[in-house]
C-alpha positions as CSV (number, residue, x, y, z in Angstrom):
1,M,191.3,187.9,322.1
2,Q,189.2,190.7,320.6
3,L,190.5,193.1,318.0
4,A,188.9,196.1,316.4
5,K,189.4,197.4,312.9
6,Y,189.2,201.2,312.6
7,S,189.3,203.8,309.9
8,A,190.1,207.5,310.4
9,S,189.8,209.4,307.2
10,G,190.9,206.4,305.2
11,N,193.9,205.6,307.5
12,D,193.0,202.1,308.9
13,F,194.2,200.5,312.0
14,V,193.9,197.3,314.0
15,I,193.5,198.1,317.7
16,F,193.3,196.1,321.0
17,H,194.2,196.7,324.6
18,S,196.5,194.6,326.8
19,F,198.1,194.6,330.2
20,T,201.5,193.5,328.8
21,E,204.1,195.6,327.0
22,R,206.3,193.7,324.7
23,D,207.6,193.8,321.1
24,R,204.7,193.2,318.7
25,G,206.5,194.0,315.5
26,D,206.0,190.6,314.0
27,L,202.3,190.6,315.1
28,A,201.9,194.0,313.4
29,R,203.3,192.6,310.1
30,R,200.9,189.6,310.2
31,L,197.8,191.5,311.2
32,C,198.4,194.5,308.8
33,D,199.0,192.2,305.8
34,R,196.2,193.0,303.3
35,H,196.3,189.5,301.7
36,E,196.8,187.1,304.6
37,G,195.9,189.3,307.6
38,I,193.2,191.8,308.6
39,G,194.8,194.5,306.6
40,A,195.7,197.9,307.9
41,D,198.2,200.8,307.8
42,G,199.2,200.2,311.4
43,L,198.7,198.4,314.7
44,I,197.8,200.2,318.0
45,V,198.0,198.5,321.4
46,L,196.6,200.4,324.4
47,L,198.4,199.8,327.7
48,P,197.7,200.9,331.3
49,H,199.7,204.0,332.6
50,G,200.0,205.1,336.2
51,E,199.6,208.8,335.5
52,Y,197.6,209.2,332.3
53,D,194.5,207.4,331.0
54,F,196.7,205.0,329.0
55,M,199.8,204.7,326.8
56,W,200.2,203.2,323.4
57,Q,202.4,201.1,321.2
58,F,202.1,202.1,317.6
59,Y,203.5,199.9,314.8
60,N,203.5,200.6,311.1
61,A,202.4,197.9,308.7
62,D,206.0,196.8,308.2
63,G,206.4,196.2,311.9
64,S,208.5,199.3,312.7
65,E,207.5,201.4,315.6
66,A,206.4,205.0,315.0
67,E,206.5,207.8,317.6
68,M,203.2,209.3,316.6
69,C,200.2,209.1,314.2
70,G,197.6,211.8,314.0
71,N,194.7,209.7,312.6
72,G,195.8,206.8,314.8
73,S,195.5,209.1,317.9
74,R,191.9,209.8,317.0
75,A,191.1,206.1,316.4
76,A,192.8,205.1,319.7
77,A,190.8,207.8,321.6
78,H,187.5,206.5,320.1
79,Y,188.4,202.9,321.0
80,A,189.5,203.8,324.5
81,Y,186.3,205.8,325.3
82,H,183.9,203.3,323.8
83,N,185.6,200.4,325.6
84,G,185.5,202.2,329.0
85,L,189.3,202.7,329.2
86,A,189.2,206.5,329.3
87,P,186.7,209.4,329.7
88,A,185.5,211.5,326.8
89,A,188.3,214.0,327.5
90,M,191.5,212.1,327.9
91,R,195.2,212.2,327.9
92,F,197.5,209.4,326.8
93,L,201.2,208.9,326.2
94,T,202.9,208.2,322.9
95,K,206.6,207.9,322.1
96,A,206.4,211.5,320.8
97,G,204.9,212.8,324.0
98,L,201.5,213.4,325.6
99,I,198.4,213.6,323.5
100,G,195.0,215.1,324.5
101,A,191.8,214.0,322.8
102,T,188.1,214.6,323.1
103,V,185.4,212.2,321.8
104,E,181.9,213.4,320.8
105,G,180.1,210.6,319.2
106,D,182.1,209.6,316.1
107,I,183.9,213.0,316.0
108,V,187.3,213.0,317.7
109,E,189.7,216.0,318.2
110,S,193.3,215.3,319.1
111,Q,195.8,217.8,320.5
112,L,199.0,216.9,318.7
113,T,202.4,217.0,320.2
114,P,204.4,220.2,319.8
115,Y,205.7,220.7,316.2
116,E,209.1,221.7,315.0
117,I,210.2,223.3,311.7
118,V,213.4,221.4,311.2
119,R,214.4,222.9,307.8
120,D,212.8,225.3,305.3
121,D,215.7,225.4,302.7
122,I,215.6,222.0,301.0
123,V,215.6,222.0,297.2
124,E,215.1,218.9,295.2
125,D,214.8,219.0,291.4
126,G,214.1,222.7,291.6
127,E,211.3,222.2,294.1
128,R,211.4,223.7,297.6
129,W,210.6,221.4,300.5
130,W,210.2,222.0,304.2
131,L,211.1,219.4,306.8
132,I,208.6,219.6,309.7
133,D,208.2,217.3,312.7
134,T,204.6,217.0,313.9
135,G,205.4,213.9,316.0
136,V,207.1,212.2,313.1
137,P,209.1,214.0,310.3
138,H,207.4,215.2,307.1
139,L,208.7,216.7,303.9
140,V,206.2,219.2,302.6
141,S,205.9,220.8,299.1
142,I,203.1,223.2,298.1
143,R,202.0,222.9,294.5
144,E,199.5,224.3,292.1
145,S,198.2,220.8,291.4
146,I,198.6,217.5,293.2
147,E,197.1,215.3,290.5
148,D,200.5,213.8,289.6
149,F,202.3,212.2,292.6
150,D,205.5,210.4,291.5
151,I,205.6,207.6,294.0
152,E,209.1,206.5,293.0
153,A,210.5,210.0,293.5
154,A,208.7,210.2,296.8
155,R,210.3,206.9,297.8
156,I,213.8,208.3,297.0
157,L,213.1,211.4,299.1
158,R,211.7,209.3,302.0
159,Q,215.0,207.3,302.0
160,K,217.2,210.3,301.7
161,Y,215.6,212.3,304.6
162,N,214.0,209.4,306.5
163,A,210.7,211.3,306.4
164,N,207.2,211.0,305.1
165,V,206.6,212.9,301.9
166,N,203.7,215.2,301.3
167,I,202.4,217.4,298.4
168,A,199.7,219.9,299.1
169,K,197.5,222.3,297.3
170,L,195.6,225.3,298.8
171,E,192.2,226.3,297.6
172,G,190.6,229.0,299.7
173,D,190.9,227.7,303.2
174,T,191.0,224.0,302.2
175,I,194.3,222.2,302.0
176,S,194.3,219.1,299.8
177,V,197.1,216.6,300.7
178,R,198.7,213.4,299.3
179,T,201.2,211.5,301.5
180,Y,203.8,208.8,301.0
181,E,204.2,207.2,304.4
182,R,207.3,205.5,305.7
183,G,206.5,202.2,307.3
184,V,203.7,201.6,304.8
185,E,206.2,202.5,302.0
186,D,203.4,203.7,299.7
187,E,200.8,206.4,299.4
188,T,198.0,206.1,302.0
189,L,194.5,207.5,301.8
190,A,195.3,209.9,304.7
191,C,198.0,210.9,307.1
192,G,197.1,213.1,310.1
193,T,200.5,214.3,311.0
194,G,201.2,214.9,307.3
195,M,198.2,217.1,306.9
196,A,199.2,218.9,310.1
197,A,202.7,219.5,308.7
198,C,201.2,221.0,305.5
199,F,199.1,223.3,307.6
200,V,202.1,224.4,309.6
201,R,204.0,225.4,306.5
202,L,201.1,227.3,305.0
203,Y,200.4,229.0,308.4
204,T,204.0,230.0,308.9
205,E,204.1,231.4,305.3
206,G,201.0,233.5,306.1
207,K,198.9,231.7,303.5
208,V,196.2,230.4,305.9
209,G,194.8,231.8,309.2
210,D,194.7,229.9,312.5
211,S,192.3,227.3,311.2
212,A,191.8,225.4,307.9
213,Q,189.9,222.5,306.3
214,L,191.8,219.4,305.3
215,R,191.1,217.0,302.4
216,P,193.2,213.9,302.1
217,K,193.2,211.4,299.2
218,S,190.2,209.6,300.8
219,G,188.1,212.8,300.2
220,E,186.9,213.0,303.8
221,E,186.8,216.5,305.3
222,L,188.7,217.3,308.5
223,S,189.7,220.4,310.3
224,I,192.8,221.8,312.0
225,R,193.4,224.8,314.2
226,I,196.3,226.3,316.1
227,E,195.9,227.7,319.5
228,N,198.8,228.9,321.8
229,D,201.2,227.2,319.2
230,R,199.5,223.8,319.6
231,L,197.7,222.0,316.9
232,Y,194.2,220.5,317.2
233,F,193.2,218.0,314.6
234,K,189.5,217.0,314.2
235,G,187.5,214.6,312.2
236,K,185.2,211.5,312.0
237,V,186.3,208.1,313.1
238,K,184.7,204.8,312.0
239,K,184.7,201.4,313.8
240,V,184.7,199.1,310.8
241,F,184.3,195.8,312.7
242,V,185.3,193.7,315.8
243,T,186.6,190.2,315.6
244,E,188.2,187.6,317.7
245,V,191.5,185.8,317.1
246,A,193.0,182.8,318.9
247,G,196.5,183.0,320.3
248,R,198.7,185.3,322.3
249,L,198.7,189.0,321.3
């Protein structure tokens, strides 16, 4: 069975396609293990769908299923197009809803699922947080500096609100973001839905216009825009390698 390892802005994934939908939580834990597996933030399985180009199963590194992943959606689209599973402009189904994506070489733009501002009144240790759902829930705080990210404090917030935790800084029209991701249970190099949530807060507060540049911890540059109240998230995708494994996937 052939697997591909992908990186999208530092978020890395193991991807393959199958005709069979089943629970692959244990497989995700084994493949995503960075010491005894391939190593990744998540596992993506593409499956046939009667109405759309395909549907997916998305698993975090700990084997839990996630409704949505922004960078994962871009990696999945690149994989689908380059493996002949979908045209360059495609639509596919996630647990959070329908995703649209366009592939141009190694640049992929995803139309994310509709967002929701769940709360804008959370205060923890004197700091104001917004809870925003961009396919999965994210806590967002805007700071003057994001040099110091207390991972243990983020872990506590993640457990209390069952959400990913993001801190962001705005410089001009560039939003720098650091994210603690549930399911990985640590800071990751990038999180697409987390960056989108930070943009939503700043856009709602009138601090950015209808587009912005994004910079995750990996340092890669991405862009985001809002049109008719839908978010479009764009950046480079890299196929790291392809390998074969024996056994049932």
